[in-house]
C-alpha positions in Angstrom: -25.0 97.8 206.2 -24.1 95.7 203.3 -22.0 96.4 200.2 -22.1 93.9 197.3 -20.5 94.5 193.9 -19.4 91.6 191.6 -18.4 88.9 194.1 -17.1 91.3 196.7 -19.2 91.4 199.9 -18.7 93.6 202.9 -20.7 94.0 206.1 -19.9 97.4 207.5 -20.7 100.4 209.8 -19.1 103.0 207.5 -19.7 105.0 204.4 -18.2 103.4 201.3 -17.2 105.7 198.5 -16.4 104.6 194.9 -13.3 106.6 193.9 -12.5 104.9 190.6 -14.5 102.8 188.2 -13.0 101.9 184.8 -14.6 99.1 182.8 -14.6 96.3 185.3 -12.0 97.7 187.7 -13.1 99.5 190.9 -11.5 101.3 193.8 -13.6 101.9 196.9 -12.6 104.0 199.9 -13.8 103.5 203.5 -12.8 106.4 205.8 -12.4 105.3 209.4 -11.4 108.6 211.1 -7.9 108.0 212.3 -8.9 105.1 214.4 -6.9 102.0 215.5 -7.6 99.1 213.1 -7.6 95.6 214.5 -7.4 93.1 211.6 -8.4 89.6 212.5 -7.4 86.7 210.2 -9.7 83.7 210.5 -7.3 81.3 208.8 -4.1 82.8 210.0 -0.6 81.5 210.2 -0.4 79.0 213.1 2.5 80.7 214.9 1.0 84.2 214.9 -1.9 85.4 217.0 -4.9 86.2 214.7 -4.9 90.0 215.3 -2.8 92.6 213.5 -3.1 96.1 214.8 -2.6 99.4 213.0 -2.8 102.8 214.7 -4.0 106.1 213.3 -5.6 104.7 210.1 -7.5 107.3 208.0 -9.0 104.8 205.6 -9.1 101.5 203.8 -9.0 101.3 200.0 -10.0 98.1 198.2 -9.2 97.6 194.6 -11.1 94.8 192.8 -12.6 93.6 189.5 -16.3 93.1 189.0 -16.0 90.3 186.4 -17.7 87.0 187.4 -14.6 84.8 187.9 -12.3 87.4 189.3 -12.2 86.9 193.1 -9.1 88.7 194.2 -8.7 92.2 195.6 -6.0 94.3 197.1 -6.7 95.9 200.4 -4.6 99.1 201.3 -4.5 100.3 204.9 -4.0 104.1 204.6 -2.3 106.6 206.9 -3.5 109.4 204.6 -6.1 109.4 201.8 -3.5 108.5 199.2 -2.6 105.1 197.9 1.0 106.0 198.1 0.6 106.6 201.9 -0.3 103.0 202.6 0.9 101.5 205.9 0.6 98.1 204.2 -1.4 96.3 201.6 -2.3 92.7 201.0 -4.2 90.6 198.6 -7.4 88.7 199.5 -9.2 85.9 197.7 -12.9 86.6 198.4 -14.4 83.8 196.5 -15.3 82.0 199.8 -14.7 84.9 202.2 -16.2 88.3 203.0 -15.1 91.4 204.9 -16.8 92.3 208.2 -15.9 95.9 209.2 -17.4 97.2 212.5 -17.0 100.4 214.5 -16.2 99.9 218.2 -15.9 102.6 220.9 -12.1 103.0 220.5 -11.2 101.1 217.4 -12.4 99.5 214.2 -12.5 95.7 213.9 -12.0 94.2 210.5 -12.5 90.4 210.1 -11.9 88.3 207.0 -14.5 85.6 207.4 -15.6 82.5 205.5 -18.9 82.7 203.8 -21.5 80.2 205.1 
């Protein structure tokens, strides 16, 4: 499936819920059912392997702006369905990248990939 709002683009195997929409600001929630999340960074730091792994993730929340020239979002990896229960969060510039989120048998793979 595909999700596209503003400049944010996600290819995914999960339901995506809008949990907040005020003016041009949005929060979306992607429940992933307490699975292990493998996060792959395409342009990672050279001295790190490209995969970061998080266990028992309930969901992913993405906060972004839908205005034309706003291409940054904050991605929250959630232990519980509460932004204050984030395992971690990070910012992403999605002007030239998109998110690929796929369900595997025992995990979820999330890749931050360059747009072609």
